[in-house]
Structures are given as C-alpha cells and as structure tokens.
Phi, psi and omega in degrees: 000321182293324180294319173305306180301314182294324175300316180295314177304307181302313181300320181295321178289322187277334183300314181294331181296316181280338185274352180292135179271157180287128179283128182282152181297155172278329180234154177209156177290147174298140183292337185255313180252079189305343178274359176260130177272147180232125177287118184297314178301314185288320180293321176297314182298321186264012174058035178265061181208168167212152179256133182213118177050049176078009181231148178252129182246139181246154184234144184279331185210171185295336179285337187285321182300323182295316182300318180295316185293329176296328185204068180304326179298329176298330187251003190295341177266006177294159176302140183201176178232158172300143177299125177300148177290145177289144182265000000 
C-alpha cells in the first residue's frame, strides 16, 4: 500500500514537470545579418519576418527581407522558429 501511495505522489509531482512546454526565445538573430538581434514580438507586430518551408525567419531592417527572398536557400540554416499554426 505504501508503494502505491508513493507512486501516486511521485506521479503527481512529476506530471507538471513533463507537461511544461518549451518557451520560445524573446530574441533571435536576423536571418540575413546574423550579428543583429531581433525582438520576436516587435518583428511579428511589424511584419518583419517571412515563413519558408515550415520555419519563420526574422529580419532586423527593411533591407533584409528582399535579400532573403532573392535566395532563401542561402539563409535556410539561419536561426528561426517553427511557423506558428494559423488561428
């Protein structure tokens, strides 16, 4: 009986630990100018991103999206997050 109670207690403690989702970063490197940091929330609000093959890439300035779109395969390994699901 003690083993059953102990198992239930351990399970109750461990479930919240495993249920936590991975928190996305607040900042990410620009896909084109990798030494420039981009605030994800601000870039999303100002539409300074593009989605490409299931990934979302962020940009630090107005010149970067055009460079990315001209040759996206060149930047496909740049820091990115999964493309959010449509709401």
